[in-house]
N, CA, C and O atoms as a GROMACS GRO file, in nm:
protein
  596
    1MET      N    1  -9.001   0.187   0.917
    1MET     CA    2  -8.951   0.298   0.984
    1MET      C    3  -9.009   0.390   0.838
    1MET      O    4  -8.983   0.337   0.730
    2LYS      N    5  -9.067   0.490   0.836
    2LYS     CA    6  -9.114   0.579   0.685
    2LYS      C    7  -8.961   0.624   0.628
    2LYS      O    8  -8.850   0.633   0.681
    3GLU      N    9  -8.999   0.641   0.532
    3GLU     CA   10  -8.841   0.680   0.448
    3GLU      C   11  -8.840   0.801   0.491
    3GLU      O   12  -8.728   0.846   0.513
    4LEU      N   13  -8.954   0.889   0.516
    4LEU     CA   14  -8.962   1.050   0.491
    4LEU      C   15  -8.941   1.002   0.657
    4LEU      O   16  -8.954   1.124   0.662
    5ASN      N   17  -8.925   0.958   0.774
    5ASN     CA   18  -8.858   0.989   0.892
    5ASN      C   19  -8.758   0.919   0.909
    5ASN      O   20  -8.742   0.910   1.030
    6LYS      N   21  -8.660   0.849   0.839
    6LYS     CA   22  -8.550   0.822   0.810
    6LYS      C   23  -8.457   0.987   0.764
    6LYS      O   24  -8.386   1.046   0.845
    7GLY      N   25  -8.478   1.032   0.627
    7GLY     CA   26  -8.483   1.165   0.582
    7GLY      C   27  -8.483   1.241   0.704
    7GLY      O   28  -8.380   1.302   0.730
    8MET      N   29  -8.566   1.246   0.771
    8MET     CA   30  -8.580   1.373   0.860
    8MET      C   31  -8.468   1.361   0.975
    8MET      O   32  -8.407   1.450   1.034
    9MET      N   33  -8.460   1.194   0.988
    9MET     CA   34  -8.360   1.176   1.127
    9MET      C   35  -8.212   1.185   1.085
    9MET      O   36  -8.130   1.180   1.176
   10VAL      N   37  -8.173   1.196   0.969
   10VAL     CA   38  -8.062   1.254   0.906
   10VAL      C   39  -8.005   1.391   0.946
   10VAL      O   40  -7.907   1.433   1.007
   11VAL      N   41  -8.124   1.445   0.875
   11VAL     CA   42  -8.118   1.610   0.878
   11VAL      C   43  -8.139   1.611   1.040
   11VAL      O   44  -8.079   1.714   1.072
   12LYS      N   45  -8.171   1.576   1.114
   12LYS     CA   46  -8.155   1.597   1.287
   12LYS      C   47  -8.036   1.571   1.352
   12LYS      O   48  -7.978   1.626   1.446
   13VAL      N   49  -8.009   1.462   1.275
   13VAL     CA   50  -7.823   1.444   1.338
   13VAL      C   51  -7.748   1.555   1.285
   13VAL      O   52  -7.698   1.638   1.361
   14LEU      N   53  -7.736   1.564   1.141
   14LEU     CA   54  -7.657   1.711   1.107
   14LEU      C   55  -7.711   1.848   1.147
   14LEU      O   56  -7.645   1.952   1.153
   15LYS      N   57  -7.811   1.836   1.168
   15LYS     CA   58  -7.816   2.021   1.271
   15LYS      C   59  -7.750   1.957   1.396
   15LYS      O   60  -7.678   2.038   1.456
   16GLN      N   61  -7.755   1.836   1.449
   16GLN     CA   62  -7.695   1.861   1.594
   16GLN      C   63  -7.569   1.836   1.592
   16GLN      O   64  -7.514   1.886   1.691
   17ILE      N   65  -7.463   1.756   1.491
   17ILE     CA   66  -7.334   1.833   1.440
   17ILE      C   67  -7.292   1.938   1.413
   17ILE      O   68  -7.175   1.970   1.432
   18MET      N   69  -7.386   2.016   1.360
   18MET     CA   70  -7.308   2.120   1.310
   18MET      C   71  -7.404   2.243   1.418
   18MET      O   72  -7.385   2.363   1.400
   19ASP      N   73  -7.456   2.217   1.474
   19ASP     CA   74  -7.499   2.316   1.665
   19ASP      C   75  -7.331   2.256   1.727
   19ASP      O   76  -7.240   2.339   1.737
   20SER      N   77  -7.313   2.154   1.752
   20SER     CA   78  -7.219   2.148   1.780
   20SER      C   79  -7.088   2.197   1.744
   20SER      O   80  -7.037   2.263   1.835
   21PHE      N   81  -7.022   2.186   1.648
   21PHE     CA   82  -6.918   2.303   1.529
   21PHE      C   83  -6.924   2.459   1.616
   21PHE      O   84  -6.834   2.528   1.664
   22LYS      N   85  -7.081   2.477   1.610
   22LYS     CA   86  -7.113   2.602   1.551
   22LYS      C   87  -7.053   2.653   1.759
   22LYS      O   88  -6.975   2.747   1.773
   23GLN      N   89  -7.105   2.576   1.886
   23GLN     CA   90  -7.081   2.602   2.008
   23GLN      C   91  -6.924   2.622   2.011
   23GLN      O   92  -6.857   2.698   2.081
   24ASN      N   93  -6.897   2.560   1.944
   24ASN     CA   94  -6.723   2.535   1.984
   24ASN      C   95  -6.702   2.684   1.950
   24ASN      O   96  -6.679   2.760   2.045
   25ILE      N   97  -6.709   2.749   1.788
   25ILE     CA   98  -6.689   2.821   1.715
   25ILE      C   99  -6.721   2.975   1.828
   25ILE      O  100  -6.634   3.048   1.875
   26GLU      N  101  -6.872   2.988   1.846
   26GLU     CA  102  -6.892   3.083   1.938
   26GLU      C  103  -6.861   3.100   2.043
   26GLU      O  104  -6.873   3.208   2.102
   27GLN      N  105  -6.786   2.936   2.119
   27GLN     CA  106  -6.727   3.008   2.250
   27GLN      C  107  -6.575   3.084   2.206
   27GLN      O  108  -6.537   3.160   2.295
   28GLY      N  109  -6.494   3.080   2.101
   28GLY     CA  110  -6.412   3.176   2.093
   28GLY      C  111  -6.432   3.300   2.066
   28GLY      O  112  -6.351   3.379   2.115
   29PHE      N  113  -6.525   3.346   1.997
   29PHE     CA  114  -6.593   3.474   1.984
   29PHE      C  115  -6.651   3.515   2.133
   29PHE      O  116  -6.667   3.636   2.147
   30LYS      N  117  -6.677   3.451   2.221
   30LYS     CA  118  -6.713   3.463   2.371
   30LYS      C  119  -6.612   3.566   2.436
   30LYS      O  120  -6.619   3.677   2.489
   31GLU      N  121  -6.484   3.442   2.397
   31GLU     CA  122  -6.358   3.466   2.473
   31GLU      C  123  -6.327   3.590   2.440
   31GLU      O  124  -6.262   3.653   2.524
   32MET      N  125  -6.377   3.683   2.264
   32MET     CA  126  -6.331   3.812   2.233
   32MET      C  127  -6.361   3.909   2.265
   32MET      O  128  -6.296   4.013   2.265
   33ASN      N  129  -6.544   3.877   2.321
   33ASN     CA  130  -6.630   3.939   2.314
   33ASN      C  131  -6.702   4.051   2.223
   33ASN      O  132  -6.726   4.172   2.227
   34VAL      N  133  -6.727   3.912   2.115
   34VAL     CA  134  -6.812   3.946   2.021
   34VAL      C  135  -6.897   3.891   1.965
   34VAL      O  136  -6.886   3.768   1.963
   35THR      N  137  -7.031   3.957   1.890
   35THR     CA  138  -7.152   3.907   1.919
   35THR      C  139  -7.099   3.809   1.851
   35THR      O  140  -6.984   3.772   1.826
   36GLY      N  141  -7.264   3.755   1.812
   36GLY     CA  142  -7.258   3.680   1.724
   36GLY      C  143  -7.270   3.712   1.529
   36GLY      O  144  -7.206   3.660   1.438
   37PRO      N  145  -7.366   3.803   1.526
   37PRO     CA  146  -7.327   3.929   1.402
   37PRO      C  147  -7.161   3.953   1.365
   37PRO      O  148  -7.097   3.931   1.263
   38GLN      N  149  -7.131   3.999   1.476
   38GLN     CA  150  -6.998   4.052   1.455
   38GLN      C  151  -6.900   3.950   1.437
   38GLN      O  152  -6.787   3.978   1.398
   39GLY      N  153  -6.944   3.803   1.470
   39GLY     CA  154  -6.845   3.683   1.426
   39GLY      C  155  -6.890   3.655   1.340
   39GLY      O  156  -6.789   3.605   1.291
   40MET      N  157  -6.992   3.635   1.236
   40MET     CA  158  -6.991   3.656   1.138
   40MET      C  159  -6.982   3.714   1.002
   40MET      O  160  -6.997   3.666   0.890
   41LEU      N  161  -6.947   3.847   1.054
   41LEU     CA  162  -6.870   3.978   0.986
   41LEU      C  163  -6.742   3.909   0.928
   41LEU      O  164  -6.710   3.881   0.813
   42MET      N  165  -6.685   3.894   1.041
   42MET     CA  166  -6.542   3.847   1.062
   42MET      C  167  -6.511   3.747   0.952
   42MET      O  168  -6.433   3.750   0.856
   43GLY      N  169  -6.622   3.632   1.013
   43GLY     CA  170  -6.617   3.485   0.938
   43GLY      C  171  -6.571   3.521   0.774
   43GLY      O  172  -6.474   3.483   0.708
   44ILE      N  173  -6.710   3.630   0.732
   44ILE     CA  174  -6.725   3.646   0.560
   44ILE      C  175  -6.571   3.706   0.540
   44ILE      O  176  -6.502   3.659   0.450
   45LEU      N  177  -6.520   3.804   0.620
   45LEU     CA  178  -6.436   3.834   0.592
   45LEU      C  179  -6.264   3.751   0.574
   45LEU      O  180  -6.171   3.794   0.505
   46VAL      N  181  -6.263   3.650   0.643
   46VAL     CA  182  -6.147   3.604   0.674
   46VAL      C  183  -6.155   3.518   0.590
   46VAL      O  184  -6.050   3.463   0.556
   47HIS      N  185  -6.311   3.468   0.513
   47HIS     CA  186  -6.294   3.318   0.441
   47HIS      C  187  -6.260   3.446   0.298
   47HIS      O  188  -6.161   3.417   0.230
   48HIS      N  189  -6.316   3.541   0.267
   48HIS     CA  190  -6.333   3.589   0.126
   48HIS      C  191  -6.208   3.687   0.134
   48HIS      O  192  -6.127   3.661   0.045
   49GLY      N  193  -6.180   3.768   0.196
   49GLY     CA  194  -6.125   3.916   0.212
   49GLY      C  195  -6.172   4.006   0.210
   49GLY      O  196  -6.292   4.015   0.236
   50LYS      N  197  -6.075   4.142   0.169
   50LYS     CA  198  -6.140   4.242   0.202
   50LYS      C  199  -6.288   4.275   0.116
   50LYS      O  200  -6.309   4.205   0.017
   51MET      N  201  -6.381   4.371   0.149
   51MET     CA  202  -6.510   4.323   0.083
   51MET      C  203  -6.558   4.501   0.131
   51MET      O  204  -6.535   4.561   0.236
   52LYS      N  205  -6.600   4.526   0.062
   52LYS     CA  206  -6.716   4.670   0.068
   52LYS      C  207  -6.824   4.646   0.165
   52LYS      O  208  -6.860   4.530   0.183
   53ILE      N  209  -6.874   4.735   0.223
   53ILE     CA  210  -6.984   4.736   0.317
   53ILE      C  211  -7.112   4.690   0.227
   53ILE      O  212  -7.199   4.618   0.275
   54SER      N  213  -7.116   4.738   0.095
   54SER     CA  214  -7.214   4.727   0.070
   54SER      C  215  -7.260   4.597  -0.033
   54SER      O  216  -7.360   4.567  -0.099
   55ASP      N  217  -7.096   4.524  -0.001
   55ASP     CA  218  -7.071   4.331  -0.031
   55ASP      C  219  -7.110   4.264   0.115
   55ASP      O  220  -7.180   4.164   0.136
   56LEU      N  221  -7.069   4.316   0.172
   56LEU     CA  222  -7.094   4.277   0.331
   56LEU      C  223  -7.216   4.261   0.368
   56LEU      O  224  -7.252   4.144   0.382
   57SER      N  225  -7.294   4.347   0.388
   57SER     CA  226  -7.445   4.402   0.388
   57SER      C  227  -7.526   4.264   0.323
   57SER      O  228  -7.581   4.180   0.395
   58GLU      N  229  -7.522   4.258   0.157
   58GLU     CA  230  -7.554   4.168   0.083
   58GLU      C  231  -7.568   3.981   0.152
   58GLU      O  232  -7.658   3.903   0.185
   59ARG      N  233  -7.407   3.981   0.141
   59ARG     CA  234  -7.422   3.833   0.212
   59ARG      C  235  -7.448   3.835   0.353
   59ARG      O  236  -7.440   3.723   0.405
   60MET      N  237  -7.472   3.915   0.420
   60MET     CA  238  -7.557   3.910   0.524
   60MET      C  239  -7.666   3.939   0.556
   60MET      O  240  -7.698   3.936   0.675
   61GLY      N  241  -7.747   3.974   0.465
   61GLY     CA  242  -7.903   3.992   0.433
   61GLY      C  243  -7.886   4.108   0.554
   61GLY      O  244  -7.949   4.102   0.660
   62LEU      N  245  -7.784   4.219   0.520
   62LEU     CA  246  -7.865   4.360   0.649
   62LEU      C  247  -7.827   4.467   0.565
   62LEU      O  248  -7.753   4.474   0.467
   63SER      N  249  -7.917   4.574   0.648
   63SER     CA  250  -7.885   4.674   0.567
   63SER      C  251  -7.778   4.723   0.557
   63SER      O  252  -7.705   4.664   0.637
   64ASN      N  253  -7.709   4.815   0.492
   64ASN     CA  254  -7.548   4.927   0.504
   64ASN      C  255  -7.547   4.983   0.646
   64ASN      O  256  -7.454   4.967   0.725
   65SER      N  257  -7.625   5.029   0.662
   65SER     CA  258  -7.638   5.131   0.810
   65SER      C  259  -7.554   5.029   0.899
   65SER      O  260  -7.444   5.037   0.952
   66THR      N  261  -7.660   4.922   0.893
   66THR     CA  262  -7.629   4.810   1.028
   66THR      C  263  -7.499   4.719   0.987
   66THR      O  264  -7.445   4.653   1.076
   67VAL      N  265  -7.461   4.715   0.886
   67VAL     CA  266  -7.333   4.674   0.860
   67VAL      C  267  -7.246   4.737   0.894
   67VAL      O  268  -7.143   4.675   0.922
   68SER      N  269  -7.245   4.871   0.905
   68SER     CA  270  -7.190   4.980   0.905
   68SER      C  271  -7.120   4.979   1.031
   68SER      O  272  -7.002   4.971   1.066
   69GLY      N  273  -7.268   4.993   1.106
   69GLY     CA  274  -7.235   5.020   1.260
   69GLY      C  275  -7.149   4.858   1.344
   69GLY      O  276  -7.065   4.841   1.432
   70ILE      N  277  -7.214   4.788   1.273
   70ILE     CA  278  -7.107   4.664   1.299
   70ILE      C  279  -6.940   4.619   1.335
   70ILE      O  280  -6.869   4.544   1.403
   71VAL      N  281  -6.940   4.722   1.238
   71VAL     CA  282  -6.749   4.752   1.155
   71VAL      C  283  -6.707   4.817   1.203
   71VAL      O  284  -6.585   4.808   1.220
   72ASP      N  285  -6.802   4.956   1.272
   72ASP     CA  286  -6.746   5.087   1.314
   72ASP      C  287  -6.707   5.008   1.480
   72ASP      O  288  -6.605   5.038   1.541
   73ARG      N  289  -6.819   4.898   1.538
   73ARG     CA  290  -6.725   4.884   1.704
   73ARG      C  291  -6.637   4.771   1.641
   73ARG      O  292  -6.519   4.786   1.671
   74LEU      N  293  -6.662   4.659   1.558
   74LEU     CA  294  -6.530   4.577   1.550
   74LEU      C  295  -6.376   4.659   1.491
   74LEU      O  296  -6.263   4.610   1.480
   75GLU      N  297  -6.412   4.769   1.468
   75GLU     CA  298  -6.303   4.896   1.412
   75GLU      C  299  -6.197   4.946   1.577
   75GLU      O  300  -6.081   4.940   1.619
   76LYS      N  301  -6.331   4.992   1.618
   76LYS     CA  302  -6.294   5.036   1.785
   76LYS      C  303  -6.197   4.900   1.862
   76LYS      O  304  -6.080   4.920   1.893
   77GLN      N  305  -6.245   4.806   1.877
   77GLN     CA  306  -6.190   4.635   1.927
   77GLN      C  307  -6.038   4.661   1.855
   77GLN      O  308  -5.934   4.640   1.918
   78GLY      N  309  -6.037   4.697   1.752
   78GLY     CA  310  -5.850   4.633   1.673
   78GLY      C  311  -5.917   4.514   1.604
   78GLY      O  312  -5.831   4.433   1.574
   79TYR      N  313  -6.023   4.480   1.573
   79TYR     CA  314  -6.074   4.344   1.505
   79TYR      C  315  -6.070   4.377   1.328
   79TYR      O  316  -6.006   4.301   1.256
   80VAL      N  317  -6.146   4.498   1.269
   80VAL     CA  318  -6.130   4.514   1.145
   80VAL      C  319  -6.051   4.639   1.115
   80VAL      O  320  -6.004   4.708   1.205
   81GLU      N  321  -6.039   4.666   0.997
   81GLU     CA  322  -5.970   4.833   0.939
   81GLU      C  323  -6.037   4.861   0.799
   81GLU      O  324  -6.051   4.785   0.703
   82ARG      N  325  -6.079   5.004   0.818
   82ARG     CA  326  -6.109   5.015   0.673
   82ARG      C  327  -6.012   5.082   0.626
   82ARG      O  328  -5.921   5.136   0.688
   83THR      N  329  -6.036   5.078   0.471
   83THR     CA  330  -5.893   5.134   0.355
   83THR      C  331  -5.959   5.153   0.263
   83THR      O  332  -6.059   5.091   0.228
   84ARG      N  333  -5.896   5.269   0.200
   84ARG     CA  334  -5.966   5.328   0.021
   84ARG      C  335  -5.884   5.255  -0.044
   84ARG      O  336  -5.768   5.217  -0.023
   85SER      N  337  -6.000   5.234  -0.173
   85SER     CA  338  -5.953   5.219  -0.260
   85SER      C  339  -5.814   5.288  -0.316
   85SER      O  340  -5.796   5.409  -0.298
   86GLU      N  341  -5.717   5.206  -0.385
   86GLU     CA  342  -5.604   5.337  -0.460
   86GLU      C  343  -5.693   5.376  -0.600
   86GLU      O  344  -5.676   5.478  -0.666
   87GLU      N  345  -5.784   5.279  -0.626
   87GLU     CA  346  -5.792   5.300  -0.781
   87GLU      C  347  -5.928   5.441  -0.759
   87GLU      O  348  -5.887   5.552  -0.790
   88ASP      N  349  -6.023   5.437  -0.727
   88ASP     CA  350  -6.140   5.527  -0.648
   88ASP      C  351  -6.128   5.552  -0.493
   88ASP      O  352  -6.172   5.478  -0.404
   89ARG      N  353  -6.072   5.648  -0.482
   89ARG     CA  354  -6.048   5.706  -0.293
   89ARG      C  355  -6.220   5.708  -0.230
   89ARG      O  356  -6.246   5.702  -0.110
   90ARG      N  357  -6.316   5.717  -0.334
   90ARG     CA  358  -6.447   5.695  -0.263
   90ARG      C  359  -6.502   5.526  -0.226
   90ARG      O  360  -6.610   5.494  -0.178
   91VAL      N  361  -6.426   5.466  -0.254
   91VAL     CA  362  -6.460   5.312  -0.231
   91VAL      C  363  -6.339   5.312  -0.102
   91VAL      O  364  -6.223   5.347  -0.084
   92VAL      N  365  -6.456   5.244  -0.029
   92VAL     CA  366  -6.386   5.145   0.153
   92VAL      C  367  -6.386   5.035   0.121
   92VAL      O  368  -6.454   4.969   0.043
   93TYR      N  369  -6.277   5.010   0.208
   93TYR     CA  370  -6.293   4.841   0.174
   93TYR      C  371  -6.293   4.802   0.323
   93TYR      O  372  -6.215   4.883   0.374
   94VAL      N  373  -6.351   4.702   0.440
   94VAL     CA  374  -6.338   4.649   0.531
   94VAL      C  375  -6.252   4.541   0.526
   94VAL      O  376  -6.274   4.467   0.430
   95ASN      N  377  -6.146   4.503   0.609
   95ASN     CA  378  -6.086   4.344   0.658
   95ASN      C  379  -6.061   4.351   0.764
   95ASN      O  380  -6.093   4.440   0.842
   96VAL      N  381  -6.005   4.264   0.782
   96VAL     CA  382  -5.978   4.175   0.922
   96VAL      C  383  -5.819   4.237   0.961
   96VAL      O  384  -5.721   4.215   0.890
   97THR      N  385  -5.816   4.312   1.079
   97THR     CA  386  -5.664   4.307   1.113
   97THR      C  387  -5.601   4.148   1.103
   97THR      O  388  -5.648   4.035   1.086
   98SER      N  389  -5.417   4.228   1.130
   98SER     CA  390  -5.332   4.072   1.135
   98SER      C  391  -5.371   4.039   1.259
   98SER      O  392  -5.420   3.930   1.285
   99GLU      N  393  -5.346   4.152   1.364
   99GLU     CA  394  -5.336   4.062   1.495
   99GLU      C  395  -5.519   3.967   1.516
   99GLU      O  396  -5.506   3.917   1.628
  100PHE      N  397  -5.606   3.943   1.484
  100PHE     CA  398  -5.746   3.920   1.454
  100PHE      C  399  -5.686   3.806   1.372
  100PHE      O  400  -5.690   3.699   1.432
  101ARG      N  401  -5.621   3.803   1.229
  101ARG     CA  402  -5.633   3.660   1.186
  101ARG      C  403  -5.551   3.570   1.237
  101ARG      O  404  -5.558   3.453   1.200
  102LYS      N  405  -5.427   3.628   1.364
  102LYS     CA  406  -5.392   3.531   1.417
  102LYS      C  407  -5.464   3.428   1.528
  102LYS      O  408  -5.433   3.310   1.547
  103GLN      N  409  -5.567   3.505   1.593
  103GLN     CA  410  -5.640   3.467   1.703
  103GLN      C  411  -5.700   3.419   1.614
  103GLN      O  412  -5.603   3.343   1.608
  104VAL      N  413  -5.770   3.382   1.530
  104VAL     CA  414  -5.893   3.293   1.485
  104VAL      C  415  -5.815   3.215   1.398
  104VAL      O  416  -5.887   3.146   1.326
  105ARG      N  417  -5.675   3.199   1.373
  105ARG     CA  418  -5.585   3.078   1.320
  105ARG      C  419  -5.584   2.985   1.479
  105ARG      O  420  -5.638   2.876   1.502
  106LYS      N  421  -5.523   3.052   1.552
  106LYS     CA  422  -5.539   3.000   1.697
  106LYS      C  423  -5.633   2.944   1.747
  106LYS      O  424  -5.606   2.839   1.804
  107HIS      N  425  -5.772   2.988   1.747
  107HIS     CA  426  -5.871   2.967   1.790
  107HIS      C  427  -5.935   2.803   1.688
  107HIS      O  428  -5.971   2.695   1.734
  108PHE      N  429  -5.928   2.845   1.554
  108PHE     CA  430  -5.960   2.733   1.481
  108PHE      C  431  -5.851   2.616   1.451
  108PHE      O  432  -5.868   2.532   1.364
  109SER      N  433  -5.734   2.623   1.537
  109SER     CA  434  -5.656   2.552   1.570
  109SER      C  435  -5.676   2.449   1.672
  109SER      O  436  -5.620   2.341   1.659
  110GLU      N  437  -5.743   2.470   1.759
  110GLU     CA  438  -5.796   2.442   1.908
  110GLU      C  439  -5.907   2.376   1.862
  110GLU      O  440  -5.901   2.257   1.894
  111ILE      N  441  -5.988   2.399   1.812
  111ILE     CA  442  -6.085   2.347   1.739
  111ILE      C  443  -6.033   2.200   1.657
  111ILE      O  444  -6.086   2.091   1.681
  112GLU      N  445  -5.951   2.214   1.583
  112GLU     CA  446  -5.903   2.093   1.482
  112GLU      C  447  -5.840   2.008   1.598
  112GLU      O  448  -5.873   1.890   1.591
  113LYS      N  449  -5.730   2.049   1.737
  113LYS     CA  450  -5.712   1.973   1.784
  113LYS      C  451  -5.821   1.899   1.896
  113LYS      O  452  -5.786   1.804   1.966
  114LYS      N  453  -5.923   1.944   1.901
  114LYS     CA  454  -6.020   1.886   1.968
  114LYS      C  455  -6.103   1.765   1.905
  114LYS      O  456  -6.163   1.675   1.964
  115PHE      N  457  -6.086   1.796   1.739
  115PHE     CA  458  -6.163   1.718   1.646
  115PHE      C  459  -6.079   1.621   1.654
  115PHE      O  460  -6.136   1.516   1.687
  116GLU      N  461  -5.942   1.608   1.635
  116GLU     CA  462  -5.833   1.554   1.589
  116GLU      C  463  -5.832   1.444   1.753
  116GLU      O  464  -5.813   1.323   1.740
  117THR      N  465  -5.851   1.493   1.866
  117THR     CA  466  -5.807   1.373   1.966
  117THR      C  467  -5.974   1.282   1.956
  117THR      O  468  -5.959   1.161   1.968
  118ILE      N  469  -6.080   1.315   1.941
  118ILE     CA  470  -6.225   1.292   1.900
  118ILE      C  471  -6.164   1.172   1.801
  118ILE      O  472  -6.186   1.053   1.822
  119MET      N  473  -6.093   1.218   1.702
  119MET     CA  474  -6.085   1.095   1.572
  119MET      C  475  -5.977   1.018   1.567
  119MET      O  476  -5.962   0.927   1.486
  120ASN      N  477  -5.840   1.073   1.713
  120ASN     CA  478  -5.800   0.967   1.740
  120ASN      C  479  -5.817   0.863   1.859
  120ASN      O  480  -5.730   0.794   1.912
  121GLU      N  481  -5.986   0.875   1.894
  121GLU     CA  482  -5.992   0.806   2.011
  121GLU      C  483  -6.077   0.674   1.909
  121GLU      O  484  -6.070   0.554   1.934
  122THR      N  485  -6.149   0.732   1.801
  122THR     CA  486  -6.210   0.632   1.752
  122THR      C  487  -6.150   0.532   1.686
  122THR      O  488  -6.033   0.555   1.654
  123ALA      N  489  -6.199   0.422   1.656
  123ALA     CA  490  -6.149   0.309   1.600
  123ALA      C  491  -6.194   0.348   1.394
  123ALA      O  492  -6.294   0.385   1.333
  124SER      N  493  -6.018   0.304   1.352
  124SER     CA  494  -6.034   0.326   1.198
  124SER      C  495  -6.157   0.278   1.088
  124SER      O  496  -6.179   0.316   0.972
  125GLU      N  497  -6.239   0.160   1.191
  125GLU     CA  498  -6.354   0.095   1.110
  125GLU      C  499  -6.468   0.218   1.140
  125GLU      O  500  -6.553   0.251   1.057
  126GLU      N  501  -6.453   0.281   1.273
  126GLU     CA  502  -6.586   0.372   1.256
  126GLU      C  503  -6.550   0.475   1.190
  126GLU      O  504  -6.629   0.560   1.148
  127ILE      N  505  -6.422   0.479   1.173
  127ILE     CA  506  -6.411   0.657   1.080
  127ILE      C  507  -6.447   0.658   0.923
  127ILE      O  508  -6.480   0.759   0.861
  128ASP      N  509  -6.433   0.513   0.865
  128ASP     CA  510  -6.432   0.471   0.790
  128ASP      C  511  -6.556   0.444   0.758
  128ASP      O  512  -6.570   0.468   0.638
  129LYS      N  513  -6.679   0.397   0.820
  129LYS     CA  514  -6.821   0.414   0.847
  129LYS      C  515  -6.853   0.532   0.792
  129LYS      O  516  -6.914   0.558   0.688
  130ILE      N  517  -6.781   0.632   0.912
  130ILE     CA  518  -6.836   0.753   0.891
  130ILE      C  519  -6.836   0.879   0.806
  130ILE      O  520  -6.905   0.981   0.809
  131PHE      N  521  -6.692   0.820   0.698
  131PHE     CA  522  -6.683   0.842   0.596
  131PHE      C  523  -6.750   0.801   0.478
  131PHE      O  524  -6.771   0.871   0.379
  132GLU      N  525  -6.782   0.678   0.497
  132GLU     CA  526  -6.861   0.646   0.375
  132GLU      C  527  -7.005   0.687   0.344
  132GLU      O  528  -7.067   0.717   0.242
  133GLY      N  529  -7.038   0.675   0.505
  133GLY     CA  530  -7.205   0.766   0.481
  133GLY      C  531  -7.180   0.910   0.462
  133GLY      O  532  -7.267   0.984   0.416
  134LEU      N  533  -7.086   0.941   0.489
  134LEU     CA  534  -7.124   1.133   0.429
  134LEU      C  535  -7.084   1.125   0.276
  134LEU      O  536  -7.149   1.195   0.198
  135ILE      N  537  -7.004   1.062   0.237
  135ILE     CA  538  -7.008   1.036   0.094
  135ILE      C  539  -7.128   1.009   0.041
  135ILE      O  540  -7.198   1.088  -0.021
  136LEU      N  541  -7.153   0.892   0.068
  136LEU     CA  542  -7.300   0.846   0.017
  136LEU      C  543  -7.405   0.971  -0.017
  136LEU      O  544  -7.448   1.008  -0.126
  137LEU      N  545  -7.426   1.017   0.106
  137LEU     CA  546  -7.518   1.141   0.140
  137LEU      C  547  -7.497   1.222   0.013
  137LEU      O  548  -7.575   1.233  -0.082
  138LYS      N  549  -7.375   1.277   0.029
  138LYS     CA  550  -7.332   1.402  -0.089
  138LYS      C  551  -7.398   1.351  -0.224
  138LYS      O  552  -7.480   1.407  -0.297
  139GLU      N  553  -7.340   1.235  -0.234
  139GLU     CA  554  -7.393   1.187  -0.359
  139GLU      C  555  -7.533   1.210  -0.382
  139GLU      O  556  -7.577   1.290  -0.465
  140LEU      N  557  -7.609   1.128  -0.297
  140LEU     CA  558  -7.759   1.135  -0.306
  140LEU      C  559  -7.802   1.254  -0.288
  140LEU      O  560  -7.922   1.238  -0.310
  141MET      N  561  -7.788   1.363  -0.262
  141MET     CA  562  -7.764   1.488  -0.268
  141MET      C  563  -7.759   1.590  -0.405
  141MET      O  564  -7.826   1.676  -0.463
  142GLU      N  565  -7.639   1.522  -0.412
  142GLU     CA  566  -7.606   1.594  -0.597
  142GLU      C  567  -7.677   1.468  -0.664
  142GLU      O  568  -7.759   1.520  -0.740
  143ARG      N  569  -7.683   1.390  -0.670
  143ARG     CA  570  -7.795   1.291  -0.770
  143ARG      C  571  -7.949   1.412  -0.785
  143ARG      O  572  -8.021   1.451  -0.877
  144HIS      N  573  -7.941   1.431  -0.660
  144HIS     CA  574  -8.139   1.466  -0.631
  144HIS      C  575  -8.129   1.604  -0.731
  144HIS      O  576  -8.203   1.635  -0.825
  145GLN      N  577  -7.988   1.691  -0.665
  145GLN     CA  578  -7.964   1.824  -0.745
  145GLN      C  579  -8.023   1.842  -0.849
  145GLN      O  580  -8.116   1.914  -0.885
  146GLN      N  581  -7.902   1.702  -0.936
  146GLN     CA  582  -7.932   1.720  -1.081
  146GLN      C  583  -8.006   1.632  -1.188
  146GLN      O  584  -7.983   1.591  -1.302
  147LYS      N  585  -8.129   1.621  -1.073
  147LYS     CA  586  -8.284   1.582  -1.147
  147LYS      C  587  -8.359   1.726  -1.168
  147LYS      O  588  -8.402   1.780  -1.270
  148LYS      N  589  -8.359   1.755  -1.066
  148LYS     CA  590  -8.370   1.905  -1.079
  148LYS      C  591  -8.381   2.000  -1.188
  148LYS      O  592  -8.478   2.059  -1.235
  149GLU      N  593  -8.236   1.999  -1.220
  149GLU     CA  594  -8.204   2.054  -1.338
  149GLU      C  595  -8.208   2.060  -1.482
  149GLU      O  596  -8.148   2.149  -1.542
   0.00000   0.00000   0.00000
């Protein structure tokens, strides 16, 4: 088998694994009646904390008006809230509500439990192989990146 084909096979398998994770995450958002872009916005806020609309727009690659519309709908659902900066009242931040944080924690806890079940049903030798392979792949990618710099 050609090396290029092996490289593409690795990429394909990684994509399949990420798609599986994505499906589990999206299922939780569907239960909360949230679209993909809404989920993406809330994921950014959960990960990075409160942000201005312009910063969210930049991270999402969407216009300020589009992001503002997404925030409007999420605010009506009680998932995000806007707050004014105390230093500059013209600046408005968006953040997820504490209620949503609880739901996210619960959802990700369920995903972790599913993954933990899979790992518990797997032989330790197999887990070691997976871990060794992932570490090797990470090191190869880092070496390749260093060559480019």
